[in-house]
C-alpha positions as CSV (number, residue, x, y, z in Angstrom):
1,X,178.9,35.0,-16.1
2,X,177.3,38.2,-14.7
3,X,176.1,41.2,-16.7
4,X,175.9,44.5,-14.9
5,X,174.3,47.5,-16.4
6,X,176.5,50.6,-16.0
7,X,174.2,53.6,-16.6
8,X,175.5,56.6,-14.7
9,X,173.0,59.4,-14.1
10,X,175.4,62.2,-13.0
11,X,178.0,63.9,-15.2
12,X,176.5,62.5,-18.4
13,X,173.4,62.8,-20.5
14,X,170.6,60.4,-19.7
15,X,170.2,57.2,-21.7
16,X,166.8,56.7,-23.3
17,X,164.6,53.8,-22.2
18,X,165.7,51.5,-25.1
19,X,169.5,51.4,-24.4
20,X,172.1,51.7,-21.6
21,X,175.5,53.5,-21.7
22,X,177.5,50.4,-20.8
23,X,177.3,46.7,-19.9
24,X,180.0,45.2,-17.7
25,X,180.4,41.5,-18.3
26,X,182.1,39.6,-15.5
27,X,183.5,36.1,-15.9
28,X,182.7,35.3,-19.5
29,X,184.2,32.1,-20.8
30,X,183.7,33.1,-24.5
31,X,182.7,35.9,-26.8
32,X,180.9,35.7,-30.2
33,X,181.5,38.6,-32.6
34,X,178.8,38.5,-35.3
35,X,179.4,40.2,-38.6
36,X,176.8,42.5,-40.1
37,X,173.7,40.5,-40.5
38,X,171.1,41.4,-43.1
39,X,167.4,40.8,-43.6
40,X,167.8,38.1,-46.2
41,X,165.9,34.8,-46.4
42,X,167.6,31.4,-46.8
43,X,168.0,32.1,-50.6
44,X,169.7,35.4,-50.0
45,X,166.7,37.5,-51.0
46,X,166.1,40.7,-49.1
47,X,162.7,41.2,-47.4
48,X,160.5,43.6,-49.3
49,X,159.9,46.0,-46.3
50,X,161.8,47.3,-43.4
51,X,159.6,45.3,-41.0
52,X,160.2,42.1,-43.0
53,X,163.9,42.7,-43.1
54,X,164.0,43.3,-39.3
55,X,162.1,40.1,-38.7
56,X,164.5,38.2,-40.9
57,X,167.6,39.8,-39.3
58,X,166.4,38.7,-35.8
59,X,165.7,35.2,-37.1
60,X,169.1,35.0,-38.7
61,X,170.8,36.3,-35.5
62,X,168.9,33.6,-33.6
63,X,170.3,30.9,-35.9
64,X,173.8,32.3,-35.6
65,X,173.6,32.5,-31.8
66,X,172.1,29.0,-31.5
67,X,175.1,27.7,-33.5
68,X,177.2,28.9,-30.5
69,X,174.7,27.6,-27.9
70,X,173.7,31.2,-27.2
71,X,170.4,33.2,-27.4
72,X,169.6,36.9,-27.6
73,X,170.0,36.9,-23.8
74,X,173.8,36.7,-24.5
75,X,173.9,39.8,-26.6
76,X,175.9,42.5,-24.8
77,X,176.4,45.1,-27.6
78,X,174.6,46.0,-30.9
79,X,175.3,48.3,-33.8
80,X,172.6,49.1,-36.3
81,X,173.5,50.3,-39.8
82,X,170.5,52.0,-41.3
83,X,170.2,53.2,-44.9
84,X,167.8,56.0,-43.8
85,X,167.5,57.8,-40.4
86,X,163.7,57.4,-40.7
87,X,164.3,53.7,-39.9
88,X,165.6,54.4,-36.4
89,X,162.3,54.1,-34.5
90,X,161.1,50.9,-36.2
91,X,164.6,49.4,-35.7
92,X,164.5,50.3,-32.0
93,X,161.0,48.8,-31.5
94,X,162.1,45.6,-33.2
95,X,165.3,45.4,-31.0
96,X,163.4,45.9,-27.8
97,X,160.9,43.3,-28.8
98,X,163.6,40.8,-29.9
99,X,165.5,41.3,-26.6
100,X,162.3,40.9,-24.6
101,X,162.7,44.4,-23.2
102,X,166.3,43.9,-22.0
103,X,168.4,47.0,-22.7
104,X,172.0,46.9,-23.9
105,X,174.6,49.3,-25.2
106,X,173.6,50.1,-28.8
107,X,174.3,52.6,-31.5
108,X,172.6,53.5,-34.8
109,X,174.6,54.6,-37.8
110,X,173.2,55.9,-41.0
111,X,175.3,54.3,-43.8
112,X,175.1,53.1,-47.4
113,X,174.8,49.3,-47.4
114,X,176.6,47.3,-50.1
115,X,173.3,46.5,-51.8
116,X,170.5,49.1,-52.1
117,X,167.8,46.6,-51.2
118,X,169.5,46.0,-47.8
119,X,167.7,48.5,-45.6
120,X,169.3,47.7,-42.3
121,X,172.2,45.6,-41.0
122,X,172.9,44.6,-37.4
123,X,176.2,43.7,-35.8
124,X,176.3,42.2,-32.3
125,X,178.7,41.0,-29.7
126,X,177.5,38.1,-27.4
127,X,179.1,36.7,-24.3
128,X,178.7,33.4,-22.4
């Protein structure tokens, strides 16, 4: 499988340093569509802070990906659902760290989550 960043610079606004406009995936054998994943511990309890929830989310995503013999390197698309637009920067920093600086197509949406103590939810698509 080959992943090719498609980030045109003419005729479109520039992408920021933490995402790309598109990712072409050539020759994948399988895709993994991950439901919205929250910052909950193994007992279903939400982390107390945004930082703690982001840490739990990325750990939870790691477990989900590992169950499909994948890692964060297989993520090709990410959607963030944030309860507050003020969470965007901390979410982006956590994403860039979790992906080891690799940039992917991503979007942040401000939305009301099903539970008020869920501050952020991430949905990803992975390919292998």
